[in-house]
N, C-alpha and C positions, 0 to 999 in steps of 0.2 A: 620401216625401221631397219637399220643395219643390224647385223648379227651381234648379239650379246655373247661374249666369249671370255674365256680365261686361258692363260698359259699355265698348265697344271702338270706337275710331276706325280707319277703314281708310285715311284720308288726312288730312293736316293741314287745319285749317279752323276754322270757328266752332263754337259749342256744339252745333249740330245734327249734327255728325259723330259724336257720342257716341251709339251705338246699343246696345240690349240684344241680346246673343247668348247662346244656350245653349252651355255648355262641358261637357266631360267632367270627372268628379271627378279632380283632379290626384293623382298618385302621387309621394310624396317620394323623392328619390334620396339618395345618401350625403351626410350632413351637413345634410340638409334636414328641414323640418317642413311638414305640411299644416295650414293654419289655416282655420277657419271664422270669418269676420268677424262681429262683433256691432256694431261701429261703425267708421267710416272718417272720417278728417279731410279737410277741404277746404283747399287752399293755392294760392297764386298760381303756384307752380312747376308745378302741374298745367296751368294755362293756357299757360305757356311751352312745355311739351311738346306739348299739344294743337295749338297753332298752328304748331309747327315752329320757334319761336324758339330752342328747345334741340333739338339733333339727336335724332331718333328712334333708339332701339336697333334692331339688326337683328331681322328676323322679320316675320311677317305681322301687320299691324295693330298697334295700340298700346292697351294697357290702362294708363292713367295712374293717379295717386293715390299718395301717398308717405308716408302714415302710417295706422296702424290698430290695432285691438285685437280680440281674439277668443280662441277656444279651440283648443288643439292637438287635432286629430283623428287624426293619425298621425305617426310619426317614421320617418326613413330610417335606413339602416345607419350606425353610428358616432356617432349622437347620444347624448350623455350629459348628465345634469343637467336634462333637460326631459322630461316625460312626457305621454302623451295625457290629455286632460281638464284640463290646466293652462291657466290664463289668462295670456296674454302680450300685449305691445304692441311696436310697432316703428316705425322710420322708415327706409325705403329708397326709392330712386328708382323710381317706377312699379310697377304691378301691383296696387294696392289697390282699384281700382274693380271688385270682384268679390265674390261670396258666399264663395268659397274661393280660396286662393292657396297656392303653394309659397313658402317663405321660408328663406333660409339660417339655420341654427340659431344661428350666431354673432351674428345681428342681433336675436334675440328677447330681450326684457327681461321676466322674470317679474313679474307684477303683484301687489302687495300686496293683501290681502283688502279693505282699506278704500279703495282707489282704484277708483272705478267705471269700467267700460269706456268710457263716453262721455267722461269726463274724460281718460282715457289717450289716446283717439283724438284728442282736441283739443289735446294738449300735446306729444306725442312729437316732432313736427317743430318746432312753434312754441316750445315751452318750452325744448327743447334748443338751438334757434337762439339764443334770448335768453341762455342759459347761456354758449355759446361767445363770443358777441359781447362780453359785459361782463366775462368772466373771462379771455379769451384774445386776441381780436382787438384790443381795447383794454381792458385791465383797469382800469376806472374806479375811482378811489380816493376815500375819504371826503373831502368838502370840495370836490371838483372839480365843474365844471358841464359837462354834455354835452347834445347835441341829438339827439332821436330823431324821425325822420319817420314818418308813418303811425302816430301814437301810439295811435289808437283801434282799430287792427287787432289781429289775433291775437297776433303777436309784440310789437307795441307795448304792449298792455295788460299783458303779462307782464313785459316789460323795465322798464316804469315802476315796477312794484312791487318788482322785484328790485333796481333801482338805488337806490330809496329805502331798502330794507333794508340796502344797503351804505353808506348815508350820503352818496350822490351826489345833487347837485341836477340833476334832469333837466328839460329844457325839451322839450315835445312839440309837433309840428305835426299838425293834423288839419283836415278840411274841414267847416266849419260849427260853429255854437255847440253843438249837441247832442253832436257827437263830441268837441269840446274839453272839455265838461263831463264826459263819460265818461272821457277821459284824466285829467282832474284828480282824479277819484275813484279812480284806479288809480296813484297815486304821483307824478304829475308836479307839480313845484313851480310851473311856469308852463306855459301852453298858448298856442299861436299859431294862429289861424284863417288858414290860408294862402290861403283864398278872398277874405279881406277885407284882409289885411295882407301887406306885403313881409316874409317871414319873416326874411331876412338882416338887414334894417334893425332889426327888432324884437329879434333876438338881440343885435345891437350895443348897443341901448339897455339890454336886460336885464342885460348883462354889463359895463356901464360902458365899452364900447369895447374890451374886451380879447379878446372872443371865447370860444369853448368849447374844451375840451381835445380833444373828439372829436365827430364827427357820425356817427350810424348811419343810413345812407341805403339804403332799399330801393326808392326811386322811380326813380332813374336819370336819363333825359334831361331831365326837367322841373326837376330840382333840383341836379344835380351841380355846376355852376359856382357857384351861389349857396351851396351847402353849403360850398364852399371859402372863400367870403367870410365864413362864420361862424366859421372856425377861428382860434384864437390861434396865435401863432408856435410852431412845432414841434408843432402839432396834428395829429391823425390823422383821415383820412376812411376810414370803414369802409363800403364798398359791398357790399351783400349781396343785391341784387335790382335789377330794372329794370321795375317795373310800368308805367311810362310809356314804355318803350322803352330801347334800348341807349344809354348815355351816350357816343356816338361823338364828340361835340364836345370831350371832355376830351383834353388833351395833357399829357405829362409836365412840360413847361415851366410849366404852371399851378402846380405844387407849389413853384416857386421864390419865389412871393410871400411865403411865410412859413416856408421850410424845412420844408414839410409832408410828412407821410407818407400813403401810400395802401396799403390792403390790400383784397383781394377774396376773402374766405373763403367756403367752402361747408360746410354741416353734414355732408355725407356723408364728407368727409375726416376730420372729427373722429370721427364715429360708427363709422368703420371700425376704430378702436382699441377693442377690447372693454372694456378696463379703464376707458377714459374713458366709454364708453357706459353701463356699469353704475354707475359712481360719480356721473356727472352726473345720471342718472335717479334714483338714490337720493336725491341732494340735492334734486332738484326735487320728488319725491314727499313728502319730509319737510316741505318748505315748504308744499305743498298741505295736508298733513295738519294742520299747525300753524295754518293760516289765514293764514300770511304771504303766500302766493300764492293769490289768488281767481281761478278760471278762469271766464270769462264765455262761455257757449255761446249765441250769438245765436239760432240756430234749428237744428232737426232737419229733414232732408228725406229722403225715401226715396231709396235708391241709384238707382232707376230714373229719378228726376227730376234726375240730376246735371247735365244740360244747363241746366236752369233755375238750379241752384246756381251754375254758371259765369257765367250772365248777371248774376245778382245781384252776384257777386264782381267781375266786370269793370266793372260800372257803379257800383261803390263804394257799393252799397246795404247792405253788411254791416258789422257791427262785431264785435269779438271773434272767436270761433271759430264755424264751422258744422260740423255733423256729419251724415254720411250713414248711414242705417240700412238694411242689406240686407233 
C-alpha cells in the first residue's frame, strides 16, 4: 500500500508551513466514513485557515482543504445508504489535504456515474457556493443586472453561467484582458478590467446611472466601499469572502446611502442541511451533465505540491478551478 499521508501545518504562516506527514489509516466512528481521496479541490478559504485569518480548530496542527471526491473504504456503526466502494464527494471545512480522511456520513454526496471525480472535487465548494449566492443570498431574477467580482475565478466562472441560464445580466470584474475574455466566454454580458478601469464608474455607465440589483463580492477590503457605490437603491451587497483582507472600513451607516442591504453568508451553514445539500448538488450535476455549466479546471497538481498551489492562488495566477491529486 502506498503511503497514507497528509499535508499539515503546525502553525499559521505562509505556504511553506504545509508539510507532508505520514498518518495512520483512520478508523471511522459512529456515523462516519473513511474516504480515500482521488481528487481534492483548492480554494481561497484554505488560505484563510492556513494563515490564521480564520481561527484554527482545536487539536495538534491543521490539515486544511474543504472539498474533495473519492471512494468510501469503510463505514462506521449506524451508517446507512452508503456502502464501501461507493464514489462520493463533499464539502466541509478542513481535513481534505490528505490521502485518506474521516467524513461525517451526513456530508457525503453520492456521485453519479457520469460525473468524474476531478469535476466533483472542483465544484462541490465552488459550485454550491454559486448556487446559494444566486438562489438564496440574493435570488437574482430574469432581467435584473448584477455585478460579480473575481469573475474569472472558480466561483465566478460558474456563477456567470448560472446567472445567464436564469436570464440575469451579469457584469463581471477580472484582472487583465485575458481573464476578462475568459469571463465573457462563461456567461458574463459585460466584463470590466479592474486593473485598467474604475469598476464602479464603469458599472454606473453600463447601467445608465441606476446601478445593479446586487453585488457578489469575495474580495473584501479592496472593493467593499466601491461595491456599495455600484448598487441601485434597495440593492444588496453579498459579501462572501475577503481575499484582499477583512473589509474593516465598512460601517453600517454606509448602507444608508441607498437603503441598502448587506448579507455575509457561508456555504457551510447551507450544506449543514442535508436536504439542501442533496437537492443543490443534484441540480448542479444535472446542469453539468446537460452542458449548461462547463467546469474549467485550470491545472492539476500533486497533493504533495500544495504549497506551490497556494502560491499560485494567492498571486492570482490561477483561473477557474485547480485540483490536487493524491
